[in-house]
BAGULO-769950 format. One line per field, with one value per residue (C-alpha): residue number from 1; residue in three letters; x, y, z. Coordinates in nm, 3 decimals. Layout:
n = [NUM|...]
res = [ala|...]
X = [X|...]
Y = [Y|...]
Z = [Z|...]
// end
This chain:
n = [1|2|3|4|5|6|7|8|9|10|11|12|13|14|15|16|17|18|19|20|21|22|23|24|25|26|27|28|29|30|31|32|33|34|35|36|37|38|39|40|41|42|43|44|45|46|47|48|49|50|51|52|53|54|55|56|57|58|59|60|61|62|63|64|65|66|67|68|69|70|71|72|73|74|75|76|77|78|79|80|81|82|83|84|85|86|87|88|89|90|91|92|93|94|95|96|97|98|99|100|101|102|103|104|105|106|107|108|109|110|111|112|113|114|115|116|117|118|119|120|121|122|123|124|125|126|127|128|129|130|131|132|133|134|135|136|137|138|139|140|141|142|143|144|145|146|147|148|149|150|151|152|153|154|155|156|157|158|159|160|161|162|163|164|165|166|167|168|169|170|171|172|173|174|175|176|177|178|179|180|181|182|183|184|185|186|187|188|189|190|191|192|193|194|195|196|197|198|199|200|201|202|203|204|205|206|207|208|209|210|211|212|213|214|215|216|217|218|219|220|221|222|223|224|225|226|227|228|229|230|231|232|233|234|235|236]
res = [unk|unk|unk|unk|unk|unk|unk|unk|unk|unk|unk|unk|unk|unk|unk|unk|unk|unk|unk|unk|unk|unk|unk|unk|unk|unk|unk|unk|unk|unk|unk|unk|unk|unk|unk|unk|unk|unk|unk|unk|unk|unk|unk|unk|unk|unk|unk|unk|unk|unk|unk|unk|unk|unk|unk|unk|unk|unk|unk|unk|unk|unk|unk|unk|unk|unk|unk|unk|unk|unk|unk|unk|unk|unk|unk|unk|unk|unk|unk|unk|unk|unk|unk|unk|unk|unk|unk|unk|unk|unk|unk|unk|unk|unk|unk|unk|unk|unk|unk|unk|unk|unk|unk|unk|unk|unk|unk|unk|unk|unk|unk|unk|unk|unk|unk|unk|unk|unk|unk|unk|unk|unk|unk|unk|unk|unk|unk|unk|unk|unk|unk|unk|unk|unk|unk|unk|unk|unk|unk|unk|unk|unk|unk|unk|unk|unk|unk|unk|unk|unk|unk|unk|unk|unk|unk|unk|unk|unk|unk|unk|unk|unk|unk|unk|unk|unk|unk|unk|unk|unk|unk|unk|unk|unk|unk|unk|unk|unk|unk|unk|unk|unk|unk|unk|unk|unk|unk|unk|unk|unk|unk|unk|unk|unk|unk|unk|unk|unk|unk|unk|unk|unk|unk|unk|unk|unk|unk|unk|unk|unk|unk|unk|unk|unk|unk|unk|unk|unk|unk|unk|unk|unk|unk|unk|unk|unk|unk|unk|unk|unk|unk|unk|unk|unk|unk|unk]
X = [-2.218|-2.043|-1.674|-1.464|-1.280|-0.924|-0.730|-0.349|-0.158|0.217|0.465|0.661|0.495|0.662|0.536|0.187|0.190|0.308|0.025|-0.231|-0.116|-0.131|-0.484|-0.602|-0.482|-0.715|-1.011|-0.996|-0.991|-1.140|-0.820|-0.723|-0.377|-0.232|0.117|0.055|-0.177|-0.345|-0.402|-0.499|-0.774|-0.903|-0.918|-1.086|-1.365|-1.405|-1.354|-1.524|-1.307|-1.398|-1.041|-0.733|-0.364|-0.153|0.223|0.343|0.608|0.461|0.605|0.370|0.346|0.263|-0.002|-0.116|-0.247|-0.452|-0.581|-0.711|-0.894|-1.051|-1.146|-1.339|-1.586|-1.542|-1.478|-1.335|-1.041|-0.702|-0.369|-0.040|0.278|0.609|0.980|0.970|0.947|0.970|0.688|0.605|0.539|0.303|0.123|0.082|-0.060|-0.314|-0.394|-0.500|-0.738|-0.537|-0.649|-0.319|0.048|0.272|0.648|0.845|0.976|0.677|0.529|0.262|0.073|0.068|-0.053|-0.338|-0.436|-0.437|-0.657|-0.901|-0.906|-0.992|-1.263|-1.415|-1.422|-1.597|-1.850|-1.739|-1.562|-1.641|-1.492|-1.815|-1.752|-1.400|-1.528|-1.729|-1.403|-1.222|-1.315|-1.320|-1.019|-1.052|-0.871|-0.552|-0.440|-0.070|-0.013|-0.139|-0.174|-0.455|-0.434|-0.754|-0.829|-0.702|-0.393|-0.476|-0.527|-0.335|-0.470|-0.291|-0.497|-0.812|-0.709|-0.642|-0.289|-0.237|0.015|0.124|0.090|0.458|0.429|0.123|0.320|0.609|0.379|0.197|0.531|0.633|0.295|0.314|0.651|0.642|0.968|1.148|1.447|1.368|1.655|1.651|1.649|1.339|1.151|1.232|1.170|0.839|0.702|0.853|0.856|1.204|1.564|1.714|2.048|2.120|1.794|1.928|1.864|1.508|1.421|1.585|1.383|1.055|1.142|1.221|0.890|0.702|0.865|0.758|0.396|0.394|0.665|0.634|0.996|1.115|1.477|1.457|1.218|1.047|0.841|1.066|1.414|1.730|1.935|2.279|2.408|2.094|1.788|1.484|1.270|0.909|0.837|0.461]
Y = [0.391|0.716|0.722|0.792|1.124|1.148|1.459|1.434|1.715|1.684|1.932|1.659|1.665|1.345|1.158|1.298|1.168|0.822|0.805|0.921|0.655|0.381|0.485|0.506|0.150|0.047|0.222|0.537|0.822|1.123|1.275|1.632|1.744|2.035|2.138|2.331|2.361|2.669|2.507|2.179|2.347|2.528|2.199|2.027|2.286|2.287|1.917|1.763|1.450|1.115|1.062|1.282|1.189|1.449|1.488|1.583|1.831|2.101|2.438|2.640|2.410|2.056|1.825|1.780|2.138|2.066|1.747|1.946|2.187|1.897|1.721|2.031|1.973|1.617|1.255|1.138|0.895|1.070|0.906|1.072|1.049|1.118|1.052|1.036|0.678|0.735|0.581|0.916|1.072|0.791|0.816|1.193|1.151|0.896|1.084|1.404|1.221|1.034|0.686|0.555|0.657|0.563|0.610|0.730|0.574|0.351|0.137|0.332|0.003|-0.057|0.301|0.235|-0.080|0.114|0.380|0.116|-0.044|0.288|0.362|0.017|0.072|0.404|0.231|0.439|0.182|-0.177|-0.435|-0.408|-0.035|-0.104|-0.354|-0.082|0.090|-0.212|-0.555|-0.823|-1.052|-1.423|-1.594|-1.768|-2.108|-2.198|-2.537|-2.530|-2.151|-1.921|-1.547|-1.345|-1.129|-0.797|-0.958|-0.864|-1.211|-1.538|-1.881|-2.211|-2.528|-2.316|-2.138|-1.763|-1.681|-1.397|-1.196|-0.834|-0.611|-0.659|-1.037|-1.039|-0.831|-1.077|-1.377|-1.205|-1.147|-1.509|-1.642|-1.437|-1.599|-1.961|-2.158|-1.847|-1.700|-1.347|-1.123|-0.942|-0.615|-0.715|-0.828|-0.521|-0.265|-0.434|-0.464|-0.159|0.065|0.187|0.140|-0.178|-0.024|-0.098|-0.289|-0.646|-0.701|-0.565|-0.812|-1.104|-1.032|-1.025|-1.346|-1.517|-1.409|-1.517|-1.859|-1.894|-1.857|-2.079|-2.342|-2.669|-2.625|-2.265|-2.371|-2.599|-2.411|-2.603|-2.321|-2.014|-2.139|-1.930|-1.948|-1.843|-1.533|-1.490|-1.443|-1.658|-1.911|-2.004|-2.378|-2.434]
Z = [-0.478|-0.574|-0.653|-0.340|-0.345|-0.212|-0.109|-0.107|0.068|0.005|-0.139|-0.324|-0.665|-0.786|-0.480|-0.531|-0.887|-0.775|-0.521|-0.778|-1.021|-0.754|-0.652|-1.011|-1.070|-0.786|-0.951|-0.735|-0.986|-0.805|-0.660|-0.567|-0.457|-0.262|-0.154|0.168|0.465|0.317|-0.021|0.145|0.348|0.040|-0.149|0.144|0.151|-0.227|-0.306|0.001|0.002|0.155|0.277|0.323|0.299|0.481|0.483|0.831|0.712|0.487|0.378|0.600|0.902|1.003|0.865|1.225|1.215|0.903|1.063|1.361|1.128|0.939|1.262|1.373|1.089|0.960|1.061|0.728|0.747|0.761|0.678|0.772|0.565|0.736|0.720|1.101|1.222|1.599|1.799|1.962|1.620|1.525|1.858|1.816|1.466|1.585|1.904|1.727|1.496|1.235|1.130|0.993|0.977|0.684|0.713|0.412|0.198|0.132|-0.142|-0.338|-0.382|-0.006|0.044|-0.201|-0.008|0.317|0.160|0.040|0.385|0.551|0.293|0.346|0.723|0.663|0.436|0.137|-0.076|-0.165|-0.397|-0.595|-0.641|-0.761|-1.015|-1.187|-1.286|-1.424|-1.557|-1.288|-1.305|-1.235|-0.951|-1.061|-0.937|-0.931|-0.772|-0.412|-0.424|-0.540|-0.591|-0.623|-0.924|-0.785|-0.629|-0.270|-0.120|-0.139|-0.040|0.010|-0.026|0.001|0.322|0.310|0.426|0.674|0.475|0.493|0.185|0.100|0.136|-0.091|-0.341|-0.334|-0.377|-0.663|-0.833|-0.785|-0.902|-1.219|-1.290|-1.167|-1.204|-1.331|-1.149|-1.031|-0.930|-0.598|-0.791|-0.987|-0.676|-0.471|-0.743|-0.837|-0.483|-0.314|-0.620|-0.528|-0.636|-0.491|-0.392|-0.026|0.030|0.027|0.399|0.376|0.100|0.281|0.597|0.403|0.214|0.543|0.698|0.386|0.399|0.762|0.647|0.340|0.385|0.576|0.680|0.636|0.697|0.391|0.162|-0.115|-0.270|-0.260|-0.344|-0.330|-0.650|-0.532|-0.703|-0.913|-0.689|-0.608|-0.793|-0.706|-0.737|-0.699]
// end
């Protein structure tokens, strides 16, 4: 299977680089970038990508316009990036031909997982293809829990847990550091890839939801324990 090719159209160069790095870590290395609709269309024609990531707000118009041009000639998966989180904006993006809508700020790792999911649905990407870019990693067992080699799936007592990308990221972080106290700052900056400042409530909500999925009694957690004033400790 050929390497999947990704086109990123966003005028924030730092964000483009973050996304490229996240995709490359997942074995997706054929990546082109553009900073405007005009340049994005030129790259689309020249590069012939298998998937496009389009920012909604671009210097010369909206990513929706570029999506319409692409949809006239191609059915490749299209993901929108936007700072707009209103439901109507998401509906518009999907209605004109988008396949997914990611609200800024977002985790580059989650974005990479979403890209892989869309490529798999399109029959372009497989875990076997990814393994050709990097050595296969063995599953890791920590107590009752197992994390697969590429840290995308968590099992408890042999049963796969239905976790979101953020929850998988948190569990991966805990499982790499069993019985160690991890600060809230460390957890958030590792999983979200952003500065922790002002994000305490966001982390607490995700920890609570994770506990609801892995604990026998989420109100009295045995696995993810709060260490007052310091952070959290994972007790497998």
